[in-house]
Structures are given as C-alpha cells and as structure tokens.
N, C-alpha and C positions, 0 to 999 in steps of 0.2 A: 412473482417469480421472474428472474431475469432470463429472457429468451431472446436469442438472436436468430430467430427462425428464418429471417429473410436472407441470411448470409449463407449462400450455397457452397462456398469454398470449404468450410468446415462447420460441424454442428456444435454450436455453443449453446448448451441447454442446461437446465437444472438437473441435478443428479437424483436419481431415484434409488435410494438405498434399500428399498424393499424389492427391487427387481431381482428376478431369479437369473438374470443374464450372467454368464460366467465366461471370461473373467470380468470382474467389476471394473468399469471405467474409473480412472483417477479423475477426481473433480477438484477444482481449485476455486478459491474466492479471493477477492482483492479488497483490502481496507486501505483506502487511499485519499488523496487530495486532488488538486487540479491536474497534476501530471497524468492522472488516470481517468479523469472525469470528462467524458465526451457526451454531449447532449444526445439523448435518446438511447444511451447505452449504460445507464446507471440504475441501480436498484437499492433503495426506493427511487421511483422515477422522478420525484420532485426534488431530489438532491440538486443543489446548485452545481452547475457545470461551468467550465472555463469557456467563455464565449469567443475567444480569439484563435481557436484552433484553425479555422479556415484561413485566417490572415497569415499564419505561419506555414500554410501548405498541408496541414493535416485535415483532409476533407472526407475521409472514409474510415470506418472502423477497422478495416483491414490494415491500416497503417499504425494502429495503436499497439503498444508493446504487449498487452495482454492477449490480443487476438493472435499475434505472431507466436507468443508462447504456446497458446493452445494448438496452433497449426504445427509448430515444431516439435511438440511433445506427444501429440495425439490425445491430450487431456481435454476435459470439458470444463468450461467455466460455469460455476454455479451462480455466484453473485459478484457484482462489481459495486460494492458500497463505497463509492468515492464521492467526496464532497469538496468542491473548490473552496479554497481558503481555510480549510479546517486545520486545527492544531491537534497534536497528539494529546496534550494536556488540556485542562478545563479553563485555562486563563482566558478571560474575555478581553479582547483588545479591539480597538477601533477598526471598523471595516472588516473584521474577521469574525469567526463564528465559534466562540467558546461553547455555545449551546449545541454545536454539532461536532464536537471533538471526536477523536478516534475512540476514546473510552466511553463516550455516550452512544456510539454506533456499533460497538463491538459485538453486541448480542444479536445482530441481524446479518449473518453471513451464510445462512443456509446450512448445508451438511457437507462441508468440504473435507477432502483428504489432505489438502495443502492450503495454507493461508499465506498470501503475500501481503505484508504490511509495508506500505510505501509512503512514507511521510517524513515529517520533521522540517520540511521546507518552510512552513509558516511559523513554526516555533523559532527557527533560526532567524528568519527575516524580521520577526517582531522582538527578537532578543528576550524571550520569556526567561524568567529565572531558571537556572539549571536545577537548583535544589540539591538535596543530599540523596545518597543511595539509601532508600528506605524500602524494605521488602515485606512489610506487613503493617496492619493497623494504621492505614493511611487516614489522615484527616482531610477534610474538604480543602483546607488551605494548602496542604502539601500537594494535592492533586491539581493545583493550579501552577505547579512547577514541573519541569521536564523529566528529571530522573524518576521521581516518585510516580508521575503519570505513566511513563513507559513501563515501570515495574508493575504497576497496577494493571495495565493493559495485558502484559504477558501473563501475569498471575491468573487473570480471569479468562483469557483466551484458552489457557491450558485446562481450566475447569469447564468452560462452555463447549470446547471442541477437543476432548481428550484423544480422539482418534487422529487429529490433524497434525501435520508437521508444519512448523512455523518458520518463515523466512522474513527477515527485514532487509528491504532493498535500500542501500545506503548510497546516496549520491555524494561522491567524494568532492564534488565541486559545488556544493550547495550555496546558493545565493552569491555566487562569485561576482565581485564588484559591488554588491549591495550591502555586505557586512564585512567587517575586518576578518582576515584569514584566521586570526587567533580565536575569534568568537566561533566561527564555523568549525574549527578543529576541536574546540572544547565540546561542542555538541556531538560531533562524530565520535570522539573518545567516549562520551557518555553513552551513546548508543551501543558501542562495542562493549563497554563495561557492564551495562545492565543486561544486554543480550547474553554475554558470557555467563552471568549468574543464572539465567534461566535456560541455558544451553540452547539458545535460539541462534541459528546460523545466519550470519550477516552476509549478504551478497554485495560486495563493494563495487559500485559502478564507476568506471573510469572514463573520463573525457567524453561525457555525453554532450552531443552537439545541440545547441539551443538557440531559439529566437524568442525575444520577449520573455526571457527567463524560463521558458518551457521547452521540452524536447520537441524538435521539429521532426519531419518524417525520418531523416537520417538518425536523429537522436533516439527516436522510438525504436528503430531497428537495432541500434547499438544496445539499448536496454534489453530487448528481447534476446539478442544473441548471447549476452553475458548471463542472463537468467537461465536460459536453456542449458548452457554449458555447466552452470553451477548446480542445478537442481535435478535434471533428468536422471543422471546416474544414481544419485542417492535415494530418490523416491522410487524409481523403477527396480532397484536392486532387490 
C-alpha cells in the first residue's frame, strides 16, 4: 500500500472504503511513467523510477505534481503506479518496458474515486504504430499499437474501477525536439479521439517547463495547477 506517512504537510494515504467516516475522502490514483515516478514514492515499490530528478532540481516529493494536487484539492493519494519508460501499449522496444505497459499495470491502482492516466510520452518517443480505432475483441497484435492499446486500457479501467472518474493528462508538447511535430500531433489527436469515445476527460497541459525532457520543479507546479483547475469542480460537485 502506498503510504507517504513521513510527509507531514498533507496526509497521502491509502483509502479505506470500509471506513464509517463521513464524509468520505476523495482518493485518487496515478497510472503513469517517468513524469510521475519518483524513487521511494511508487507502488509497487520496485517499479523503475527516473533517476535524474535530483539533477533537474526535483529533490523532494512535495515538488511532484501529484503531491501538489493532493495538497490543492484536499484529496488523498491511494496509489502511484508509475513506471519509468513505460508505454501505454504492449509494444516491446529497445531500452523500454513493454512488459510493464500501462495495460499490464492497470489492475493495481487500489480503490480510487479518481484515476489520472499520465502517459504516451514513450509511445510517442518510440514512434509506436498508431493502429486503428478498435473498441472490442482486441488481438495481441493490435494491443502492440497505440489506439487499440488506449481503448483497451479505458475499457478495462471502466470495468475494474466503475466508481472512478478517469482523466487523461495530455502533454501538448510531448517529445518536443525529439520527434517531428506531425508525429506528436497525430498521437495527441489519437488520445483525444479514443478518450472522446469512452467519455474520458482530457486535461490538455500547456507549456510545461522541462529539463532533460522531464518536468522540472516549475513544470511540476504548472502541471498541478492545471490539473487542479480542471478536476476539482467536476469531482467535488
């Protein structure tokens, strides 16, 4: 269970849905990649984490976007199942982890009321095949492409966590300078297209400040600010 008991500023703890406490706290979980994977603050704890956060100035969990979202909303984080280098789909590519794709980790998110899916960075960077929009009866081959992989993810998250509201965090500047703008935009369009089919709200993140391809302290703060603005009214209403 993902516990940040040592952090006194806010209580990030697992949600106890059997509690008689009223009102029930809102709990959220994160299914992500290196943007969210800080060593010591992932669950499972042996998930790969991005080792260069200290190099870009992110040295404390309070600087991470998910911590700031918890602080800004008053919600509790249940699980941060983020794995550095992971793709949404199952395609195995050199130096990355098809075996730890989002769709292979989606069944380990606790009991959240809100799920933040924050990924596609590695799918874009590795230019995995986009595939077609397929919304049922997926083959193993199709799940190694992006659109079917994302559809399969949404379909199963809805079944695994019927009580949870889903959000996909979309970095509109994915892999800037690393891939052609046309490729990046094709993936962003695909995310919006599949998300619309499943009525999943996309939070389009604009102008996230980065170093070494990752959100630095200011970038993490920008992410949190935009997420809080987008989700707090709709979930707390």
